[in-house]
N, CA, C and O atoms as CSV, one atom per row, in Angstrom:
chain,resi,resn,atom,element,x,y,z
A,1,MET,N,N,0.826,-1.184,0.000
A,1,MET,CA,C,0.000,0.000,0.000
A,1,MET,C,C,0.876,1.255,0.000
A,1,MET,O,O,0.579,2.222,-0.703
A,2,PHE,N,N,1.943,1.239,0.780
A,2,PHE,CA,C,2.830,2.398,0.823
A,2,PHE,C,C,3.549,2.575,-0.512
A,2,PHE,O,O,3.809,3.700,-0.936
A,3,ALA,N,N,3.869,1.467,-1.169
A,3,ALA,CA,C,4.518,1.554,-2.482
A,3,ALA,C,C,3.593,2.213,-3.495
A,3,ALA,O,O,4.047,2.997,-4.328
A,4,SER,N,N,2.318,1.907,-3.433
A,4,SER,CA,C,1.353,2.553,-4.334
A,4,SER,C,C,1.279,4.050,-4.074
A,4,SER,O,O,1.199,4.842,-5.012
A,5,PHE,N,N,1.305,4.437,-2.813
A,5,PHE,CA,C,1.278,5.853,-2.451
A,5,PHE,C,C,2.504,6.575,-3.016
A,5,PHE,O,O,2.384,7.640,-3.620
A,6,ILE,N,N,3.673,5.987,-2.814
A,6,ILE,CA,C,4.917,6.589,-3.302
A,6,ILE,C,C,4.909,6.667,-4.828
A,6,ILE,O,O,5.295,7.690,-5.393
A,7,LEU,N,N,4.477,5.606,-5.497
A,7,LEU,CA,C,4.420,5.617,-6.964
A,7,LEU,C,C,3.452,6.679,-7.478
A,7,LEU,O,O,3.739,7.348,-8.470
A,8,GLY,N,N,2.321,6.836,-6.818
A,8,GLY,CA,C,1.358,7.866,-7.212
A,8,GLY,C,C,1.918,9.265,-7.035
A,8,GLY,O,O,1.739,10.127,-7.896
A,9,ALA,N,N,2.596,9.491,-5.919
A,9,ALA,CA,C,3.196,10.803,-5.675
A,9,ALA,C,C,4.295,11.099,-6.687
A,9,ALA,O,O,4.384,12.216,-7.197
A,10,LEU,N,N,5.130,10.110,-6.981
A,10,LEU,CA,C,6.193,10.302,-7.976
A,10,LEU,C,C,5.626,10.538,-9.374
A,10,LEU,O,O,6.154,11.352,-10.132
A,11,ALA,N,N,4.557,9.832,-9.711
A,11,ALA,CA,C,3.939,10.018,-11.027
A,11,ALA,C,C,3.375,11.427,-11.163
A,11,ALA,O,O,3.567,12.074,-12.193
A,12,ALA,N,N,2.691,11.902,-10.146
A,12,ALA,CA,C,2.106,13.243,-10.209
A,12,ALA,C,C,3.189,14.315,-10.188
A,12,ALA,O,O,3.058,15.337,-10.862
A,13,TRP,N,N,4.252,14.096,-9.425
A,13,TRP,CA,C,5.341,15.055,-9.378
A,13,TRP,C,C,6.105,15.076,-10.703
A,13,TRP,O,O,6.546,16.134,-11.151
A,14,GLY,N,N,6.260,13.911,-11.325
A,14,GLY,CA,C,7.026,13.816,-12.560
A,14,GLY,C,C,6.254,14.157,-13.817
A,14,GLY,O,O,6.855,14.313,-14.880
A,15,ALA,N,N,4.950,14.275,-13.729
A,15,ALA,CA,C,4.141,14.565,-14.921
A,15,ALA,C,C,4.549,15.855,-15.627
A,15,ALA,O,O,4.634,15.851,-16.855
A,16,PRO,N,N,4.807,16.958,-14.923
A,16,PRO,CA,C,5.235,18.164,-15.646
A,16,PRO,C,C,6.586,17.996,-16.351
A,16,PRO,O,O,6.845,18.649,-17.362
A,17,GLN,N,N,7.442,17.124,-15.819
A,17,GLN,CA,C,8.743,16.912,-16.446
A,17,GLN,C,C,8.633,16.115,-17.742
A,17,GLN,O,O,9.449,16.301,-18.644
A,18,ILE,N,N,7.647,15.237,-17.853
A,18,ILE,CA,C,7.517,14.433,-19.070
A,18,ILE,C,C,6.542,15.041,-20.080
A,18,ILE,O,O,6.384,14.524,-21.186
A,19,GLU,N,N,5.894,16.137,-19.697
A,19,GLU,CA,C,4.906,16.748,-20.588
A,19,GLU,C,C,5.496,17.198,-21.929
A,19,GLU,O,O,4.867,16.948,-22.957
A,20,PRO,N,N,6.671,17.850,-21.981
A,20,PRO,CA,C,7.199,18.268,-23.297
A,20,PRO,C,C,7.479,17.093,-24.236
A,20,PRO,O,O,7.206,17.181,-25.433
A,21,GLN,N,N,8.019,15.996,-23.704
A,21,GLN,CA,C,8.291,14.829,-24.545
A,21,GLN,C,C,6.999,14.211,-25.052
A,21,GLN,O,O,6.903,13.827,-26.217
A,22,LEU,N,N,6.007,14.115,-24.176
A,22,LEU,CA,C,4.727,13.550,-24.575
A,22,LEU,C,C,4.028,14.445,-25.596
A,22,LEU,O,O,3.390,13.951,-26.525
A,23,LYS,N,N,4.148,15.747,-25.423
A,23,LYS,CA,C,3.527,16.678,-26.358
A,23,LYS,C,C,4.140,16.549,-27.751
A,23,LYS,O,O,3.425,16.597,-28.752
A,24,SER,N,N,5.454,16.385,-27.816
A,24,SER,CA,C,6.089,16.231,-29.130
A,24,SER,C,C,5.699,14.906,-29.782
A,24,SER,O,O,5.524,14.846,-30.999
A,25,GLN,N,N,5.560,13.839,-28.981
A,25,GLN,CA,C,5.129,12.554,-29.532
A,25,GLN,C,C,3.694,12.625,-30.041
A,25,GLN,O,O,3.389,12.091,-31.107
A,26,LEU,N,N,2.823,13.271,-29.297
A,26,LEU,CA,C,1.431,13.412,-29.726
A,26,LEU,C,C,1.318,14.326,-30.943
A,26,LEU,O,O,0.435,14.138,-31.779
A,27,ALA,N,N,2.195,15.304,-31.046
A,27,ALA,CA,C,2.172,16.183,-32.219
A,27,ALA,C,C,2.544,15.405,-33.481
A,27,ALA,O,O,2.026,15.685,-34.562
A,28,ARG,N,N,3.446,14.424,-33.339
A,28,ARG,CA,C,3.782,13.583,-34.487
A,28,ARG,C,C,2.648,12.639,-34.847
A,28,ARG,O,O,2.389,12.387,-36.024
A,29,LEU,N,N,1.969,12.115,-33.826
A,29,LEU,CA,C,0.865,11.184,-34.079
A,29,LEU,C,C,-0.386,11.893,-34.582
A,29,LEU,O,O,-1.097,11.370,-35.440
A,30,LEU,N,N,-0.652,13.071,-34.055
A,30,LEU,CA,C,-1.853,13.832,-34.399
A,30,LEU,C,C,-1.439,15.209,-34.936
A,30,LEU,O,O,-1.596,16.207,-34.233
A,31,PRO,N,N,-0.914,15.286,-36.165
A,31,PRO,CA,C,-0.371,16.569,-36.639
A,31,PRO,C,C,-1.418,17.656,-36.850
A,31,PRO,O,O,-1.085,18.839,-36.772
A,32,ASP,N,N,-2.651,17.301,-37.110
A,32,ASP,CA,C,-3.678,18.310,-37.389
A,32,ASP,C,C,-4.384,18.817,-36.143
A,32,ASP,O,O,-5.041,19.857,-36.188
A,33,ASP,N,N,-4.261,18.104,-35.033
A,33,ASP,CA,C,-4.969,18.487,-33.811
A,33,ASP,C,C,-4.070,19.339,-32.919
A,33,ASP,O,O,-2.907,19.010,-32.686
A,34,ASP,N,N,-4.631,20.431,-32.432
A,34,ASP,CA,C,-3.942,21.284,-31.470
A,34,ASP,C,C,-4.570,21.020,-30.107
A,34,ASP,O,O,-5.724,21.377,-29.872
A,35,ILE,N,N,-3.818,20.400,-29.216
A,35,ILE,CA,C,-4.343,20.027,-27.905
A,35,ILE,C,C,-4.147,21.208,-26.951
A,35,ILE,O,O,-3.026,21.693,-26.799
A,36,PRO,N,N,-5.219,21.677,-26.307
A,36,PRO,CA,C,-5.087,22.788,-25.345
A,36,PRO,C,C,-4.183,22.411,-24.168
A,36,PRO,O,O,-4.025,21.232,-23.851
A,37,ALA,N,N,-3.600,23.411,-23.534
A,37,ALA,CA,C,-2.615,23.189,-22.464
A,37,ALA,C,C,-3.217,22.419,-21.283
A,37,ALA,O,O,-2.587,21.499,-20.762
A,38,LEU,N,N,-4.416,22.785,-20.864
A,38,LEU,CA,C,-5.044,22.104,-19.733
A,38,LEU,C,C,-5.309,20.636,-20.050
A,38,LEU,O,O,-5.105,19.760,-19.209
A,39,GLU,N,N,-5.763,20.383,-21.261
A,39,GLU,CA,C,-6.012,19.012,-21.685
A,39,GLU,C,C,-4.707,18.219,-21.756
A,39,GLU,O,O,-4.675,17.036,-21.415
A,40,MET,N,N,-3.644,18.866,-22.194
A,40,MET,CA,C,-2.343,18.198,-22.280
A,40,MET,C,C,-1.835,17.816,-20.893
A,40,MET,O,O,-1.293,16.726,-20.706
A,41,ARG,N,N,-2.008,18.706,-19.925
A,41,ARG,CA,C,-1.596,18.389,-18.554
A,41,ARG,C,C,-2.400,17.227,-17.993
A,41,ARG,O,O,-1.860,16.379,-17.282
A,42,THR,N,N,-3.691,17.186,-18.310
A,42,THR,CA,C,-4.538,16.091,-17.839
A,42,THR,C,C,-4.123,14.769,-18.469
A,42,THR,O,O,-4.056,13.747,-17.786
A,43,ILE,N,N,-3.844,14.787,-19.766
A,43,ILE,CA,C,-3.399,13.570,-20.453
A,43,ILE,C,C,-2.082,13.081,-19.872
A,43,ILE,O,O,-1.903,11.884,-19.649
A,44,THR,N,N,-1.162,14.007,-19.627
A,44,THR,CA,C,0.142,13.634,-19.072
A,44,THR,C,C,-0.006,13.018,-17.689
A,44,THR,O,O,0.617,11.997,-17.400
A,45,LEU,N,N,-0.820,13.621,-16.831
A,45,LEU,CA,C,-1.027,13.077,-15.488
A,45,LEU,C,C,-1.686,11.710,-15.552
A,45,LEU,O,O,-1.300,10.801,-14.818
A,46,ALA,N,N,-2.671,11.557,-16.421
A,46,ALA,CA,C,-3.352,10.266,-16.543
A,46,ALA,C,C,-2.384,9.173,-17.023
A,46,ALA,O,O,-2.419,8.048,-16.523
A,47,MET,N,N,-1.536,9.501,-17.976
A,47,MET,CA,C,-0.578,8.511,-18.464
A,47,MET,C,C,0.467,8.171,-17.401
A,47,MET,O,O,0.859,7.012,-17.267
A,48,ALA,N,N,0.914,9.163,-16.655
A,48,ALA,CA,C,1.884,8.911,-15.591
A,48,ALA,C,C,1.271,8.039,-14.497
A,48,ALA,O,O,1.931,7.136,-13.983
A,49,LEU,N,N,0.021,8.303,-14.142
A,49,LEU,CA,C,-0.646,7.476,-13.131
A,49,LEU,C,C,-0.921,6.069,-13.652
A,49,LEU,O,O,-0.901,5.111,-12.880
A,50,PHE,N,N,-1.175,5.935,-14.944
A,50,PHE,CA,C,-1.357,4.610,-15.532
A,50,PHE,C,C,-0.068,3.798,-15.442
A,50,PHE,O,O,-0.097,2.619,-15.089
A,51,VAL,N,N,1.053,4.424,-15.760
A,51,VAL,CA,C,2.344,3.733,-15.652
A,51,VAL,C,C,2.626,3.372,-14.191
A,51,VAL,O,O,3.131,2.287,-13.903
A,52,ALA,N,N,2.300,4.280,-13.276
A,52,ALA,CA,C,2.491,3.992,-11.852
A,52,ALA,C,C,1.606,2.830,-11.405
A,52,ALA,O,O,2.032,2.004,-10.598
A,53,ALA,N,N,0.379,2.761,-11.921
A,53,ALA,CA,C,-0.516,1.655,-11.571
A,53,ALA,C,C,0.025,0.334,-12.104
A,53,ALA,O,O,-0.078,-0.694,-11.435
A,54,CYS,N,N,0.597,0.353,-13.299
A,54,CYS,CA,C,1.210,-0.873,-13.848
A,54,CYS,C,C,2.395,-1.312,-13.005
A,54,CYS,O,O,2.551,-2.500,-12.723
A,55,LEU,N,N,3.236,-0.362,-12.598
A,55,LEU,CA,C,4.374,-0.702,-11.745
A,55,LEU,C,C,3.907,-1.221,-10.388
A,55,LEU,O,O,4.479,-2.173,-9.857
A,56,ALA,N,N,2.879,-0.603,-9.829
A,56,ALA,CA,C,2.344,-1.064,-8.543
A,56,ALA,C,C,1.803,-2.479,-8.668
A,56,ALA,O,O,1.960,-3.294,-7.759
A,57,SER,N,N,1.172,-2.766,-9.786
A,57,SER,CA,C,0.650,-4.109,-10.011
A,57,SER,C,C,1.783,-5.121,-10.097
A,57,SER,O,O,1.670,-6.227,-9.569
A,58,LEU,N,N,2.867,-4.750,-10.754
A,58,LEU,CA,C,4.023,-5.648,-10.846
A,58,LEU,C,C,4.676,-5.869,-9.480
A,58,LEU,O,O,5.201,-6.947,-9.200
A,59,LEU,N,N,4.638,-4.844,-8.640
A,59,LEU,CA,C,5.221,-4.964,-7.306
A,59,LEU,C,C,4.293,-5.662,-6.318
A,59,LEU,O,O,4.698,-5.990,-5.203
A,60,GLY,N,N,3.057,-5.887,-6.729
A,60,GLY,CA,C,2.104,-6.571,-5.857
A,60,GLY,C,C,1.380,-5.650,-4.903
A,60,GLY,O,O,0.704,-6.118,-3.987
A,61,SER,N,N,1.507,-4.358,-5.096
A,61,SER,CA,C,0.839,-3.380,-4.244
A,61,SER,C,C,-0.241,-2.707,-5.069
A,61,SER,O,O,0.020,-1.699,-5.726
A,62,THR,N,N,-1.444,-3.247,-5.046
A,62,THR,CA,C,-2.496,-2.776,-5.953
A,62,THR,C,C,-3.582,-1.991,-5.242
A,62,THR,O,O,-4.765,-2.193,-5.514
A,63,SER,N,N,-3.209,-1.107,-4.346
A,63,SER,CA,C,-4.199,-0.289,-3.658
A,63,SER,C,C,-4.495,0.953,-4.491
A,63,SER,O,O,-3.666,1.858,-4.587
A,64,ALA,N,N,-5.672,0.990,-5.087
A,64,ALA,CA,C,-6.060,2.127,-5.928
A,64,ALA,C,C,-6.236,3.397,-5.099
A,64,ALA,O,O,-5.953,4.496,-5.575
A,65,VAL,N,N,-6.699,3.247,-3.871
A,65,VAL,CA,C,-6.905,4.414,-3.008
A,65,VAL,C,C,-5.562,5.049,-2.670
A,65,VAL,O,O,-5.421,6.271,-2.728
A,66,ALA,N,N,-4.588,4.237,-2.322
A,66,ALA,CA,C,-3.267,4.771,-1.992
A,66,ALA,C,C,-2.615,5.412,-3.211
A,66,ALA,O,O,-1.968,6.452,-3.090
A,67,LEU,N,N,-2.777,4.806,-4.378
A,67,LEU,CA,C,-2.217,5.371,-5.607
A,67,LEU,C,C,-2.865,6.722,-5.911
A,67,LEU,O,O,-2.173,7.678,-6.262
A,68,THR,N,N,-4.173,6.802,-5.780
A,68,THR,CA,C,-4.880,8.055,-6.035
A,68,THR,C,C,-4.508,9.117,-5.012
A,68,THR,O,O,-4.292,10.274,-5.373
A,69,PHE,N,N,-4.433,8.743,-3.754
A,69,PHE,CA,C,-4.052,9.699,-2.714
A,69,PHE,C,C,-2.621,10.179,-2.928
A,69,PHE,O,O,-2.328,11.360,-2.740
A,70,GLY,N,N,-1.727,9.269,-3.321
A,70,GLY,CA,C,-0.359,9.664,-3.634
A,70,GLY,C,C,-0.306,10.631,-4.797
A,70,GLY,O,O,0.472,11.584,-4.781
A,71,GLY,N,N,-1.135,10.390,-5.814
A,71,GLY,CA,C,-1.208,11.316,-6.935
A,71,GLY,C,C,-1.704,12.688,-6.518
A,71,GLY,O,O,-1.209,13.709,-6.994
A,72,LEU,N,N,-2.674,12.703,-5.635
A,72,LEU,CA,C,-3.199,13.967,-5.123
A,72,LEU,C,C,-2.126,14.723,-4.344
A,72,LEU,O,O,-1.975,15.935,-4.495
A,73,VAL,N,N,-1.392,14.004,-3.519
A,73,VAL,CA,C,-0.303,14.635,-2.763
A,73,VAL,C,C,0.785,15.133,-3.714
A,73,VAL,O,O,1.359,16.200,-3.500
A,74,GLY,N,N,1.066,14.360,-4.760
A,74,GLY,CA,C,2.079,14.774,-5.726
A,74,GLY,C,C,1.686,16.010,-6.514
A,74,GLY,O,O,2.549,16.795,-6.907
A,75,VAL,N,N,0.399,16.189,-6.748
A,75,VAL,CA,C,-0.068,17.378,-7.480
A,75,VAL,C,C,-0.149,18.590,-6.555
A,75,VAL,O,O,0.321,19.673,-6.904
A,76,LEU,N,N,-0.740,18.411,-5.386
A,76,LEU,CA,C,-0.979,19.540,-4.488
A,76,LEU,C,C,0.176,19.829,-3.536
A,76,LEU,O,O,0.280,20.941,-3.019
A,77,GLY,N,N,1.033,18.862,-3.300
A,77,GLY,CA,C,2.135,19.033,-2.355
A,77,GLY,C,C,3.075,20.177,-2.687
A,77,GLY,O,O,3.333,21.017,-1.825
A,78,PRO,N,N,3.602,20.241,-3.919
A,78,PRO,CA,C,4.510,21.350,-4.236
A,78,PRO,C,C,3.847,22.721,-4.125
A,78,PRO,O,O,4.492,23.687,-3.718
A,79,ARG,N,N,2.576,22.813,-4.481
A,79,ARG,CA,C,1.871,24.095,-4.361
A,79,ARG,C,C,1.688,24.486,-2.898
A,79,ARG,O,O,1.862,25.648,-2.530
A,80,GLY,N,N,1.338,23.513,-2.074
A,80,GLY,CA,C,1.185,23.787,-0.648
A,80,GLY,C,C,2.499,24.186,-0.003
A,80,GLY,O,O,2.533,25.083,0.839
A,81,TYR,N,N,3.578,23.527,-0.391
A,81,TYR,CA,C,4.893,23.858,0.156
A,81,TYR,C,C,5.310,25.263,-0.271
A,81,TYR,O,O,5.857,26.019,0.532
A,82,GLN,N,N,5.055,25.616,-1.530
A,82,GLN,CA,C,5.389,26.951,-2.010
A,82,GLN,C,C,4.573,28.013,-1.268
A,82,GLN,O,O,5.103,29.063,-0.904
A,83,ARG,N,N,3.309,27.744,-1.047
A,83,ARG,CA,C,2.466,28.691,-0.310
A,83,ARG,C,C,2.959,28.844,1.125
A,83,ARG,O,O,2.949,29.947,1.670
A,84,TYR,N,N,3.393,27.736,1.742
A,84,TYR,CA,C,3.925,27.786,3.106
A,84,TYR,C,C,5.196,28.627,3.147
A,84,TYR,O,O,5.371,29.440,4.055
A,85,ARG,N,N,6.087,28.436,2.168
A,85,ARG,CA,C,7.330,29.208,2.129
A,85,ARG,C,C,7.050,30.694,1.939
A,85,ARG,O,O,7.704,31.538,2.550
A,86,MET,N,N,6.072,31.010,1.085
A,86,MET,CA,C,5.747,32.412,0.836
A,86,MET,C,C,5.111,33.066,2.062
A,86,MET,O,O,5.258,34.271,2.266
A,87,SER,N,N,4.412,32.287,2.872
A,87,SER,CA,C,3.779,32.865,4.060
A,87,SER,C,C,4.817,33.196,5.131
A,87,SER,O,O,4.582,34.062,5.974
A,88,LYS,N,N,5.958,32.516,5.106
A,88,LYS,CA,C,7.006,32.785,6.091
A,88,LYS,C,C,7.839,34.003,5.704
A,88,LYS,O,O,8.409,34.660,6.575
A,89,ALA,N,N,7.919,34.314,4.403
A,89,ALA,CA,C,8.705,35.439,3.942
A,89,ALA,C,C,7.798,36.665,3.821
A,89,ALA,O,O,6.901,36.684,2.978
A,90,PRO,N,N,8.013,37.669,4.635
A,90,PRO,CA,C,7.139,38.844,4.560
A,90,PRO,C,C,7.393,39.643,3.286
A,90,PRO,O,O,8.513,39.690,2.778
A,91,ASP,N,N,6.341,40.262,2.784
A,91,ASP,CA,C,6.425,41.083,1.583
A,91,ASP,C,C,6.464,42.538,2.031
A,91,ASP,O,O,5.443,43.117,2.400
A,92,TYR,N,N,7.660,43.118,1.992
A,92,TYR,CA,C,7.829,44.481,2.466
A,92,TYR,C,C,7.449,45.519,1.411
A,92,TYR,O,O,7.353,46.704,1.727
A,93,ASP,N,N,7.233,45.098,0.170
A,93,ASP,CA,C,6.887,46.047,-0.889
A,93,ASP,C,C,5.404,46.421,-0.875
A,93,ASP,O,O,5.021,47.421,-1.483
A,94,ALA,N,N,4.582,45.655,-0.209
A,94,ALA,CA,C,3.139,45.918,-0.241
A,94,ALA,C,C,2.730,46.981,0.747
A,94,ALA,O,O,1.549,47.315,0.841
């Protein structure tokens, strides 16, 4: 179960890093279609979570709830951490 959580978090964290490569591959496969940015991010996250689910299945840790929760933490975690860091640093220009 913990492995599924970690795989989900890594997949969600790594999705923005693999988005440019996936976008170029999809542009070759679908040359006439222009995929909007939000849709591209969703496709990338879904594919990353699919790969994480396959790896979790191979490892014998098939908890879908843990994988989904890990993905949620991987998506929202960096934003929450950035917001926490910004709240500690006062803005003297305002």
